[in-house]
Biopython code that builds the backbone (N, CA, C, O; Angstrom):
import numpy as np
from Bio.PDB.StructureBuilder import StructureBuilder

atoms = [
    (1, "UNK", "N", (115.703, -22.275, -8.817)),
    (1, "UNK", "CA", (115.786, -23.419, -7.461)),
    (1, "UNK", "C", (114.756, -22.588, -6.526)),
    (1, "UNK", "O", (114.895, -21.441, -6.101)),
    (2, "UNK", "N", (113.624, -23.540, -6.315)),
    (2, "UNK", "CA", (112.493, -23.256, -5.094)),
    (2, "UNK", "C", (112.888, -23.513, -3.803)),
    (2, "UNK", "O", (113.848, -24.144, -3.363)),
    (3, "UNK", "N", (112.035, -22.951, -3.296)),
    (3, "UNK", "CA", (112.420, -23.013, -1.855)),
    (3, "UNK", "C", (112.460, -24.237, -0.804)),
    (3, "UNK", "O", (113.104, -24.341, 0.240)),
    (4, "UNK", "N", (111.819, -24.873, -1.246)),
    (4, "UNK", "CA", (111.872, -26.159, -0.708)),
    (4, "UNK", "C", (113.474, -27.020, -0.686)),
    (4, "UNK", "O", (114.218, -27.523, 0.156)),
    (5, "UNK", "N", (113.431, -26.797, -2.313)),
    (5, "UNK", "CA", (114.877, -27.331, -2.720)),
    (5, "UNK", "C", (116.114, -26.987, -2.160)),
    (5, "UNK", "O", (116.983, -27.741, -1.724)),
    (6, "UNK", "N", (116.094, -25.496, -2.232)),
    (6, "UNK", "CA", (116.714, -24.629, -1.119)),
    (6, "UNK", "C", (117.409, -25.159, 0.278)),
    (6, "UNK", "O", (118.552, -25.335, 0.700)),
    (7, "UNK", "N", (115.635, -25.360, 0.900)),
    (7, "UNK", "CA", (115.681, -25.432, 2.582)),
    (7, "UNK", "C", (116.300, -27.000, 2.346)),
    (7, "UNK", "O", (116.925, -27.359, 3.344)),
    (8, "UNK", "N", (116.276, -28.008, 1.274)),
    (8, "UNK", "CA", (116.611, -29.415, 1.646)),
    (8, "UNK", "C", (117.659, -29.418, 1.521)),
    (8, "UNK", "O", (118.319, -30.214, 2.190)),
    (9, "UNK", "N", (118.569, -28.156, 0.222)),
    (9, "UNK", "CA", (119.883, -28.362, 0.520)),
    (9, "UNK", "C", (120.566, -27.809, 1.674)),
    (9, "UNK", "O", (121.716, -28.213, 1.849)),
    (10, "UNK", "N", (120.053, -26.889, 2.575)),
    (10, "UNK", "CA", (120.896, -26.096, 3.465)),
    (10, "UNK", "C", (120.777, -27.185, 4.564)),
    (10, "UNK", "O", (121.818, -27.591, 5.081)),
    (11, "UNK", "N", (119.249, -27.824, 5.066)),
    (11, "UNK", "CA", (119.335, -28.843, 5.777)),
    (11, "UNK", "C", (120.545, -30.333, 5.621)),
    (11, "UNK", "O", (121.120, -30.967, 6.506)),
    (12, "UNK", "N", (120.564, -30.443, 4.514)),
    (12, "UNK", "CA", (121.635, -31.621, 4.453)),
    (12, "UNK", "C", (122.882, -31.220, 4.527)),
    (12, "UNK", "O", (123.698, -31.996, 5.024)),
    (13, "UNK", "N", (123.363, -29.759, 3.990)),
    (13, "UNK", "CA", (124.695, -29.241, 4.038)),
    (13, "UNK", "C", (124.585, -29.044, 5.700)),
    (13, "UNK", "O", (125.632, -29.416, 6.230)),
    (14, "UNK", "N", (123.754, -28.635, 6.506)),
    (14, "UNK", "CA", (123.765, -28.900, 7.724)),
    (14, "UNK", "C", (124.402, -29.850, 8.254)),
    (14, "UNK", "O", (125.579, -29.989, 8.584)),
    (15, "UNK", "N", (123.230, -30.687, 8.317)),
    (15, "UNK", "CA", (123.802, -32.164, 9.089)),
    (15, "UNK", "C", (125.305, -32.826, 8.531)),
    (15, "UNK", "O", (126.050, -33.420, 9.311)),
    (16, "UNK", "N", (125.643, -32.636, 7.057)),
    (16, "UNK", "CA", (127.125, -33.183, 7.052)),
    (16, "UNK", "C", (128.213, -32.127, 7.797)),
    (16, "UNK", "O", (129.271, -32.656, 8.138)),
    (17, "UNK", "N", (128.053, -30.609, 8.099)),
    (17, "UNK", "CA", (128.609, -29.979, 8.821)),
    (17, "UNK", "C", (128.701, -30.377, 10.173)),
    (17, "UNK", "O", (129.746, -30.347, 10.823)),
    (18, "UNK", "N", (127.328, -30.842, 10.695)),
    (18, "UNK", "CA", (127.707, -31.257, 12.023)),
    (18, "UNK", "C", (127.986, -32.551, 12.515)),
    (18, "UNK", "O", (128.262, -32.926, 13.654)),
    (19, "UNK", "N", (127.830, -33.331, 11.167)),
    (19, "UNK", "CA", (128.599, -34.260, 11.347)),
    (19, "UNK", "C", (130.132, -34.576, 11.148)),
    (19, "UNK", "O", (130.789, -35.588, 11.388)),
    (20, "UNK", "N", (130.417, -33.518, 10.695)),
    (20, "UNK", "CA", (132.112, -33.533, 10.147)),
    (20, "UNK", "C", (132.644, -32.905, 11.725)),
    (20, "UNK", "O", (133.402, -33.680, 12.307)),
    (21, "UNK", "N", (132.448, -32.089, 12.188)),
    (21, "UNK", "CA", (132.353, -31.092, 13.450)),
    (21, "UNK", "C", (132.671, -32.230, 14.529)),
    (21, "UNK", "O", (133.751, -32.331, 15.112)),
    (22, "UNK", "N", (131.514, -33.111, 14.715)),
    (22, "UNK", "CA", (131.603, -34.282, 15.545)),
    (22, "UNK", "C", (132.856, -35.080, 15.366)),
    (22, "UNK", "O", (133.837, -35.229, 16.094)),
    (23, "UNK", "N", (132.564, -35.513, 14.278)),
    (23, "UNK", "CA", (134.180, -36.553, 14.017)),
    (23, "UNK", "C", (135.493, -35.655, 14.618)),
    (23, "UNK", "O", (136.409, -36.124, 15.294)),
    (24, "UNK", "N", (135.382, -34.639, 14.313)),
    (24, "UNK", "CA", (136.436, -33.391, 13.971)),
    (24, "UNK", "C", (136.894, -33.564, 15.648)),
    (24, "UNK", "O", (138.045, -33.771, 16.034)),
    (25, "UNK", "N", (135.676, -33.420, 16.519)),
    (25, "UNK", "CA", (135.758, -33.453, 18.175)),
    (25, "UNK", "C", (136.609, -35.105, 18.777)),
    (25, "UNK", "O", (137.581, -35.409, 19.468)),
    (26, "UNK", "N", (135.401, -35.887, 17.916)),
    (26, "UNK", "CA", (136.195, -37.179, 18.631)),
    (26, "UNK", "C", (137.603, -37.467, 18.191)),
    (26, "UNK", "O", (138.383, -38.012, 18.973)),
    (27, "UNK", "N", (137.920, -37.168, 17.122)),
    (27, "UNK", "CA", (139.073, -37.428, 16.400)),
    (27, "UNK", "C", (140.433, -36.551, 17.236)),
    (27, "UNK", "O", (141.448, -37.037, 17.734)),
    (28, "UNK", "N", (140.055, -35.301, 17.170)),
    (28, "UNK", "CA", (141.049, -34.494, 18.492)),
    (28, "UNK", "C", (140.952, -34.911, 19.833)),
    (28, "UNK", "O", (141.876, -34.504, 20.537)),
    (29, "UNK", "N", (140.089, -35.615, 20.402)),
    (29, "UNK", "CA", (140.284, -36.039, 21.881)),
    (29, "UNK", "C", (140.790, -37.716, 21.755)),
    (29, "UNK", "O", (141.269, -38.289, 22.734)),
    (30, "UNK", "N", (140.626, -38.355, 20.515)),
    (30, "UNK", "CA", (141.464, -39.553, 20.501)),
    (30, "UNK", "C", (143.126, -39.199, 20.393)),
    (30, "UNK", "O", (143.946, -39.716, 21.151)),
    (31, "UNK", "N", (143.431, -38.368, 19.478)),
    (31, "UNK", "CA", (144.670, -37.716, 19.331)),
    (31, "UNK", "C", (145.462, -37.425, 20.179)),
    (31, "UNK", "O", (146.686, -37.547, 20.237)),
    (32, "UNK", "N", (144.337, -36.817, 21.214)),
    (32, "UNK", "CA", (145.471, -36.046, 22.098)),
    (32, "UNK", "C", (145.471, -37.395, 23.362)),
    (32, "UNK", "O", (146.387, -37.393, 24.183)),
    (33, "UNK", "N", (144.442, -38.440, 23.419)),
    (33, "UNK", "CA", (144.933, -39.506, 24.305)),
    (33, "UNK", "C", (145.980, -40.210, 23.658)),
    (33, "UNK", "O", (146.893, -40.535, 24.417)),
    (34, "UNK", "N", (146.104, -40.530, 22.494)),
    (34, "UNK", "CA", (147.163, -41.207, 21.751)),
    (34, "UNK", "C", (148.441, -40.311, 21.569)),
    (34, "UNK", "O", (149.570, -40.757, 21.365)),
    (35, "UNK", "N", (148.199, -39.364, 21.643)),
    (35, "UNK", "CA", (149.654, -38.404, 21.102)),
    (35, "UNK", "C", (149.769, -38.630, 19.882)),
    (35, "UNK", "O", (150.867, -38.963, 19.436)),
    (36, "UNK", "N", (148.804, -38.517, 19.163)),
    (36, "UNK", "CA", (148.714, -38.611, 17.262)),
    (36, "UNK", "C", (149.086, -37.153, 16.885)),
    (36, "UNK", "O", (148.351, -36.218, 17.205)),
    (37, "UNK", "N", (150.297, -36.970, 16.167)),
    (37, "UNK", "CA", (150.382, -35.470, 15.346)),
    (37, "UNK", "C", (149.382, -34.833, 14.375)),
    (37, "UNK", "O", (148.908, -35.512, 13.465)),
    (38, "UNK", "N", (149.057, -33.582, 14.541)),
    (38, "UNK", "CA", (148.096, -32.872, 13.846)),
    (38, "UNK", "C", (148.175, -33.353, 12.495)),
    (38, "UNK", "O", (147.042, -33.496, 12.034)),
    (39, "UNK", "N", (149.165, -33.681, 11.618)),
    (39, "UNK", "CA", (149.058, -34.056, 10.397)),
    (39, "UNK", "C", (148.322, -35.392, 10.050)),
    (39, "UNK", "O", (147.547, -35.429, 9.094)),
    (40, "UNK", "N", (148.534, -36.354, 10.734)),
    (40, "UNK", "CA", (147.855, -37.592, 10.767)),
    (40, "UNK", "C", (146.798, -37.778, 11.190)),
    (40, "UNK", "O", (146.184, -38.842, 11.113)),
    (41, "UNK", "N", (146.263, -36.342, 11.920)),
    (41, "UNK", "CA", (144.687, -36.573, 12.454)),
    (41, "UNK", "C", (144.060, -35.717, 11.482)),
    (41, "UNK", "O", (142.842, -35.880, 11.409)),
    (42, "UNK", "N", (144.725, -34.547, 10.448)),
    (42, "UNK", "CA", (143.829, -34.398, 9.580)),
    (42, "UNK", "C", (143.965, -35.430, 8.680)),
    (42, "UNK", "O", (142.827, -35.538, 8.223)),
    (43, "UNK", "N", (144.682, -36.283, 8.126)),
    (43, "UNK", "CA", (144.597, -37.434, 7.275)),
    (43, "UNK", "C", (143.463, -38.365, 7.386)),
    (43, "UNK", "O", (142.896, -38.928, 6.449)),
    (44, "UNK", "N", (143.133, -38.486, 8.947)),
    (44, "UNK", "CA", (142.287, -39.444, 9.064)),
    (44, "UNK", "C", (141.151, -38.666, 8.802)),
    (44, "UNK", "O", (140.421, -39.182, 7.956)),
    (45, "UNK", "N", (140.772, -37.624, 9.237)),
    (45, "UNK", "CA", (139.535, -36.752, 9.426)),
    (45, "UNK", "C", (139.303, -36.789, 7.671)),
    (45, "UNK", "O", (138.280, -37.222, 7.142)),
    (46, "UNK", "N", (140.325, -36.313, 7.032)),
    (46, "UNK", "CA", (140.133, -35.971, 5.518)),
    (46, "UNK", "C", (139.356, -37.200, 4.864)),
    (46, "UNK", "O", (138.485, -36.984, 4.021)),
    (47, "UNK", "N", (139.787, -38.892, 5.390)),
    (47, "UNK", "CA", (139.662, -40.174, 4.647)),
    (47, "UNK", "C", (138.091, -40.341, 5.021)),
    (47, "UNK", "O", (137.247, -40.669, 4.186)),
    (48, "UNK", "N", (137.768, -40.033, 6.594)),
    (48, "UNK", "CA", (136.776, -40.137, 6.947)),
    (48, "UNK", "C", (135.492, -39.357, 5.897)),
    (48, "UNK", "O", (134.678, -39.986, 5.221)),
    (49, "UNK", "N", (135.584, -38.029, 5.984)),
    (49, "UNK", "CA", (134.898, -37.171, 5.309)),
    (49, "UNK", "C", (134.559, -37.264, 3.560)),
    (49, "UNK", "O", (133.734, -36.907, 2.718)),
    (50, "UNK", "N", (135.545, -37.842, 3.686)),
    (50, "UNK", "CA", (135.657, -38.328, 1.976)),
    (50, "UNK", "C", (134.725, -39.401, 1.501)),
    (50, "UNK", "O", (134.142, -39.418, 0.417)),
    (51, "UNK", "N", (134.657, -40.386, 2.556)),
    (51, "UNK", "CA", (134.169, -41.631, 2.334)),
    (51, "UNK", "C", (132.452, -41.263, 2.787)),
    (51, "UNK", "O", (131.535, -41.851, 2.214)),
    (52, "UNK", "N", (132.171, -40.146, 3.959)),
    (52, "UNK", "CA", (131.051, -39.977, 3.977)),
    (52, "UNK", "C", (130.248, -39.416, 2.690)),
    (52, "UNK", "O", (129.233, -39.941, 2.233)),
    (53, "UNK", "N", (130.836, -38.335, 2.220)),
    (53, "UNK", "CA", (130.370, -37.671, 1.348)),
    (53, "UNK", "C", (129.866, -38.617, 0.261)),
    (53, "UNK", "O", (128.708, -38.912, -0.035)),
    (54, "UNK", "N", (131.057, -39.026, -0.270)),
    (54, "UNK", "CA", (130.590, -40.450, -1.597)),
    (54, "UNK", "C", (129.561, -41.142, -0.789)),
    (54, "UNK", "O", (128.878, -41.509, -1.745)),
    (55, "UNK", "N", (128.884, -41.632, 0.317)),
    (55, "UNK", "CA", (128.173, -42.486, 0.763)),
    (55, "UNK", "C", (126.956, -41.507, 0.647)),
    (55, "UNK", "O", (126.116, -41.997, -0.108)),
    (56, "UNK", "N", (126.569, -40.260, 1.153)),
    (56, "UNK", "CA", (125.707, -39.835, 0.936)),
    (56, "UNK", "C", (125.150, -39.268, -0.417)),
    (56, "UNK", "O", (124.049, -38.724, -0.500)),
    (57, "UNK", "N", (125.979, -39.438, -1.431)),
    (57, "UNK", "CA", (125.753, -39.129, -2.695)),
    (57, "UNK", "C", (124.544, -39.984, -3.268)),
    (57, "UNK", "O", (124.182, -39.837, -4.435)),
]
sb = StructureBuilder()
sb.init_structure("model")
sb.init_model(0)
sb.init_chain("A")
sb.init_seg("    ")
for serial, (resi, resn, name, xyz) in enumerate(atoms, 1):
    if name == "N":
        sb.init_residue(resn, " ", resi, " ")
    sb.init_atom(name, np.array(xyz, "f"), 0.0, 1.0, " ", f" {name:<3s}", serial, name[0])
structure = sb.get_structure()
């Protein structure tokens, strides 16, 4: 793999992780406000991130 391809991969991976972390924070705040269980919170995050990963392909 050449350098620019590796760099592109790392940047895209970082953007995905940053978006994932931001979503996790937003969902956690929403869960605290509405008293959602942790399992439901994880399910919501999984669905959103799975859809986001599919759209980014």
